[in-house]
C-alpha positions as CSV (number, residue, x, y, z in Angstrom):
1,T,-0.1,-0.2,0.0
2,N,1.0,3.5,-0.5
3,R,-0.1,4.4,3.1
4,G,2.7,4.8,5.2
5,R,2.6,5.3,9.2
6,S,-0.8,4.5,9.4
7,L,-0.7,1.2,7.7
8,D,-0.3,-0.4,11.1
9,L,-2.8,1.9,12.9
10,A,-5.4,0.7,10.5
11,L,-4.6,-2.7,11.2
12,Q,-5.0,-2.8,14.5
13,H,-7.9,-0.5,14.6
14,F,-9.9,-3.2,12.6
15,H,-7.8,-6.2,14.3
16,L,-6.5,-7.7,11.3
17,E,-3.0,-7.0,12.1
18,N,-2.6,-11.1,13.0
19,L,-4.2,-11.8,9.6
20,F,-1.1,-10.9,7.4
21,D,2.3,-12.2,7.4
22,L,4.2,-9.5,5.7
23,T,2.9,-6.1,4.8
24,I,4.3,-3.9,2.9
25,S,4.0,0.0,3.2
26,S,5.6,3.1,1.3
27,Y,7.8,3.6,4.1
28,Q,9.2,0.5,3.4
29,V,10.6,1.1,-0.6
30,T,12.7,3.1,-2.4
31,H,10.2,3.8,-4.8
32,P,6.4,4.0,-4.0
33,K,3.9,2.6,-6.5
34,P,3.5,2.4,-9.6
35,H,6.5,1.4,-8.9
36,P,6.7,-2.4,-8.7
37,E,9.2,-2.6,-6.4
38,C,6.3,-3.0,-3.0
39,L,4.9,-6.3,-5.1
40,L,8.2,-7.4,-6.4
41,K,9.1,-7.6,-2.5
42,I,6.4,-10.0,-2.0
43,L,7.1,-12.1,-4.5
44,E,10.4,-12.6,-3.5
45,H,9.6,-13.0,0.3
46,F,7.5,-15.8,-0.6
47,R,9.3,-17.4,-3.2
48,L,6.6,-17.0,-5.2
49,R,6.8,-16.3,-9.7
50,P,4.5,-13.8,-11.0
51,D,2.4,-16.3,-12.5
52,E,1.3,-17.8,-8.9
53,A,0.2,-14.5,-7.2
54,L,-2.4,-12.3,-7.9
55,Y,-3.0,-8.2,-7.2
56,I,-6.1,-6.9,-6.1
57,G,-6.9,-3.5,-6.4
58,D,-9.0,-0.4,-7.4
59,S,-7.3,2.4,-9.3
60,R,-5.1,2.3,-12.4
61,V,-2.2,2.8,-9.9
62,D,-3.0,-0.4,-8.7
63,L,-3.1,-2.1,-12.7
64,L,0.2,-0.5,-13.3
65,V,1.9,-1.6,-10.7
66,S,0.6,-5.3,-11.6
67,Q,1.6,-4.9,-15.5
68,Q,5.1,-3.8,-14.3
69,A,5.3,-7.3,-12.1
70,A,3.9,-9.6,-14.9
71,V,1.1,-10.3,-12.1
72,P,-2.6,-10.7,-13.3
73,F,-4.7,-8.2,-12.0
74,A,-8.1,-8.5,-10.3
75,A,-10.0,-5.3,-10.3
76,Y,-12.1,-4.3,-7.2
77,K,-15.2,-3.0,-7.3
78,N,-13.8,-0.8,-10.7
79,P,-15.5,-2.2,-13.8
80,R,-13.3,0.2,-16.2
81,L,-9.9,-1.3,-15.2
82,E,-8.6,-4.0,-17.4
83,A,-8.3,-6.9,-15.7
84,R,-8.4,-10.6,-15.7
85,Y,-10.7,-10.6,-13.3
86,H,-13.6,-8.2,-12.0
87,L,-14.4,-8.1,-8.6
88,E,-18.0,-6.8,-6.9
89,D,-17.6,-8.2,-3.3
90,H,-14.7,-9.9,-1.4
91,R,-16.7,-13.5,-1.7
92,E,-16.2,-13.1,-5.2
93,L,-12.4,-14.1,-4.1
94,L,-13.0,-17.7,-3.3
95,Q,-14.2,-18.6,-7.2
96,V,-11.5,-16.9,-8.3
97,L,-9.2,-19.1,-6.2
98,A,-11.0,-22.0,-7.3
99,E,-10.0,-21.9,-10.6
């Protein structure tokens, strides 16, 4: 995320901090989005190839990050974005993952 210091606060506020093995904020990269550094760090951390991951986003910047890292993209509540998948609800992700 391009969130900086507020990432940890947001995760704590919504009691989500224990649900993620790794989070990357704009403070942990040299080049923030739309540069793909954040996504490349995640792929490296989990030892994944780009085709083994899925980037979910709702903006053109998210699409650019995904394209530059060669990671498939799922657009969330934004049908105007070019994407492999279009999600209107988080539960739709279950179907995508089943494929």
